[in-house]
N, C-alpha and C positions, 0 to 999 in steps of 0.2 A: 376458259370460263366467259370471256368476251363473246364467243360464237352464241353463247346459250343466251346472253342477255340481248344480244343486237339485232333489231329488226330492220328490214330493209326499208327504203322509202314507199315502195309500193305498198308494202303490209301496213305502215303507219298512214297512208293516205286512206286504204280500206278502213282502218280502225279510226278515220276521222282524228288523229293527233296533231294535225296542222292547226285545225281553229279550236279555241278554248274560250269559254265563255258566253254570253257577255257577263261581265263583273262590272258591278257599280263602284267605281272608283272615285275616291273622296276627291283627289287630286284632278282627274280627267273626265268623269262623268261615265257613261254607259260605254264600257269598253269591249270590243270585239278582238280578242288576241289572235295574231298568226305568227306560229313558230317557223321560223325560216330554218331550224336546224332541228326538227323533230327526232331524226334517228339517234343522235348522240351530241354531247358536249363538243363545241368547236368554238374555241375563243381565243383571243390574244392576251388575255389575262387570267390569271388562275387565284382569283382574289380570296384572300384569307376568310372573308365573311360570307362567301357565295353559299348558298343553299344546295348548289349541285356538287357531286362528288368530285375530289380533285383530278385533274386531267393535264398533261402536258399542253402547253400554248401552242396555238398555230398560228399561222400568217394567212391562212387560205383555208377554203372549205373542200374537202375531199369527198363529200357526200353532200348533194344538193337535189332539190326540189326543181321541177320546171315551174316556169311561170303559170303554164295552164294549169296544172295540178293546184296551184294555189288559188288561182281565179275561180276555178270551178267549185272548189270548198268554200271558198269566201262567199260566193253567190248563194251557196244554199243557205245561208245564215245571217246575211246581210237584210237587216230592216230598218224601217224608218226610225224605231228606238235606239238605234246605235249612234252614240255622239263622236266616238272616235273609233277607227280601225289601227289597234297596235300592233307595230311590227316588233317582234321581240325574237328571241332565240333561246334554244339551251347553248348559250355562250353569246357571241356578238352578233347581232344581226347585220352589220355593215360588211361582215365577210361573205353574205351572200352573194355570189358573182353576178347575178342577175338583177340586181336593186334596181337599177335606173329605170329598166324596163318593166318591172314590177310596179313601180310607182306610177308610170305612165299608164298601165293598164288597170290599175285600180282607179285612176282618176276618172276613167271612162264609165265605171259603176258605182262610184259610191256617192252619187247625188250629192245631197248637203252634208253627209258624214264627213268629218274630217280626217285625214292622215296623221299618225304619230309615231315617231321612232324612240325607243329607248337605248341607247349608245353609250359605252365607256369613253367616247371621244377621240379613241387613239387613230383611228382612220380618217380622221379630218385632213390628216396630212397627205391623203390620196388625192389629188386635184379631181378626180372623176366622182370619188364618193361625195367630195366636198360639195360639188355641184350638184349631185342627186339630191343631198339633203335639205338642198335650197328649195327643192320643189315641193318638200311636205308641208302641211298645215302647221304642225307642231312638232318640235324636236325637243327632246330630253337630255342633255349632256351630262355626263357623271364627272366630276373633278374631286378625289378624293384628298389630294395631295400636290403641293408647289416643291416640296423639298425631295430632290432625286432619292435620298437615302430611306424617306418615308414611303414614297411612291412605291419602290421596289419591294419594300415590305409587306405593304398592305394590299396593293394589287397584282403583284408579281407578275410582270409584264413579259410579253415576248421579247426576247433579244434584241429585236431590231426597233424597239419603240424608244423614241426620243422624246422624254417629257418637255423639255423645253420648247421643242418644235410644235408638240401636241398642244400647250397652253398658249402658245402664238396663234395657233390655227384657231382654236376656240375664241379667243379674243376678235381675229378676223372674221370670222363667222358669225360674230354677234354684230359687228357693225354692217353686214351685208343682208343677213336673213330678214325677211320681211314677214314670217309666222310669228307663232306663239313661241318662244324659246323659255326653256326651263332648264336650272342647273340643279343638280343634286350632288351632296355631300353626304358619306355615310361614315361617321365616327365608331371608332373600335377602341376600345380603352387601352391607353398606354400606348398606343401608335402614332395617330394623328389627332388627337385631343389635346395637344399642349397648346398653350397661349402661344409660342413661337409660330407652331404652323398654322393656327388659325389665324393669327397676323398676317402671315403670308398669303393664305387664302382670301382674306380680306381686301387685300392691296390689288390681287389679281380680279377679284370680283369688280371692283371699283373701274376696271379698266373696259368691262364690258358693257355693250349697249343693248337697250330695249330688252332686258330679261324680264319675263312675267313674274317669276317668281324663282327663289332660292329655297330648296327645300333641305331641312337639315335632317338628317335619320340616324338611326342606329340599327343595331342587329334585330330583326324581327323573326327569323325563321332559324332553325337549328344550322350553325354554320358548317362548311367543310373541315375547318380546323378548328383546335382548340383555343379559342378566342372568345371575348365577351364584350357586349355593348355597354353604352354607358345609359345612365337612367334619363328619364325626362327633365328632371330637376338639372342634371349636367348639361343638358341640351339647352336647356332653358339658360343657364349660366353663360355658356359659349354664345348663344345667339347675342347676347348684349355685347360681345366683343366686336360683333360686327358692325360698320358703319350705318346711322340710323336712315340712310337714303336707300339702303339695299332692301329689296322686298322679301325680307327672310320670314321662312314658315317652320315650324318645328312639324315633321312628317309623322315622327314615331309616336304610336300611344302605347306599345306594348309594355314600355318601362315606367309608364307615367303613375307617378305617387300624386294623389290629390294633396294640395297646400292647406286649401279652405281656410285661408287667414284673412283678418280683418284689415281692409284698407281704406283710409279716409279718402274723401273726394280728389283731394290734391293728390293722394298717393295713386288713385287710380289713373288720373290724366298723365301724371308723370310717368307711369309705367307704360300706358299705351304711347307716349311720346316717344320714348325710349325703343319700343318696339311693338308694332301693331300686333293684336289677339285676336285668333278665332273663337267662337262660342265653345269649343273645346278647351281652349287655353284658359278660358276665364271661368268655367266649370271647374278647372283643376285648381287654379289659384286662388279665387275669391270664395269667401263665406257666404252665406244666405244672405244676411244683411248686407253685405258688400255689392251683390248680386242685384239687390233690389235698388240701390242707390246707383248701380252702374246704369240700369235701365232707365232710372229718372234721368239721368245725364243724357240718356240717348234722347228720350222724349223731348228735352231741353236743347237739343241739336247742340252741346258741347262736346257730345262724341257722334261721330258719323260712319257710316258702313262704306267701306271699299271692297269692291269685287276683284279679285285677281284671278283669273283663269276661272276655275270653278269653284273657288274658295272665296268666303266670305270674312273680312278682317275689320276690326273697330279699332279708330284712330281719333284723336283729339281734332276737332274742327280746325282749330289753328294751324296744325301740323299739315292737315288735309290742305288748306289754302297755301300754306308754304310750298308743299309738293306740287301742286298745281301750277305754281307760278316757274316753277323751274322746267 
C-alpha cells in the first residue's frame, strides 16, 4: 500500500509540492510555505491533534530534498508581496539535514522578506540546530506541556527526547535570540487543559525573554487520533490564568461562540486590563452597545492599540504605560 501512495522527491519537485501558498496568515502576514518533507511524514512527534496520519516517530530524515531543489522552486514563487518565507514540513522541519545551508541560501535571495520556522522545539537540544535557528528572522516554538506524563500523552515524542532539557533550551534560546519569537500552545480536552498544567506552563513562560506573542489554540482541523479540542470560551478562561505581563493571544476561531454580553465602561477596562483583546475577541465578547462605548473609550484615549507582530490588541492606557515602564 505504501508504494502506491509514495511519491519520490523528484516527482514531488515536478508537481511543485515543495512550495505552497501564498497564504494570508492572521498571525504572520502573507506567507509562502516551504515543505521540507513533501514526500512523507517525518517527525519526532506523533501528536494526537496532528492533521497528518499517524506515523512512527523518527529522529532524522531518510528522504530529503537538496537545497538547490528548494531554492529553485522558491525563486519561482517569491515576490515583493510575500511577508514571510515559512519553513515547515510534513513533520518537523528541523529534521531537515541541510537546514543551516538552506537558511544561508534563502538569505541571499529573500530581500526584505523575513524567514520563519514552525518547530516543535525538540531539536533545540542539538547545538547546531540551536545556532541555525538563531539566524532566522522569526521563530515559532511549540510548547504543549511541562509535565512529562502530559507531554508524552499529547505529543507522543520520539523515545530519545528529554522534555526537561527541551524546556531548558527553549528558555536559553529566548534569552539569546534577537528576532521575533512566538510560542504556541495547543490545548486538547482533558489532556493539557487542567489548571495544574496551565499553571506550570505559566511559570515556564515567565522565564522566557523577548517573546512577541504566546498563541493559545485548540484543534482546528480533523486530528489524527480521536481527541477533541476545547471551545473559544474555555480558551478565554484559560488565558486568564496566565500572568497579565505575558502577551497572550487566543489563536483559534473554529470553536468560537459569540458571547455578545453587556459590559459597563469599568468592566470593559477591567477585562482589557486582565487580558488585551483583538477586534475578533471584542466582536465575540461585547454586544453592540458595549462595542459603541468601547469605540468611545478608544477615541478618549482611555484604551489604546498595541501592535504585536502582525496582530493588533487593545489595552487600557494606564496598563500600556505600566508595561512600557517595565
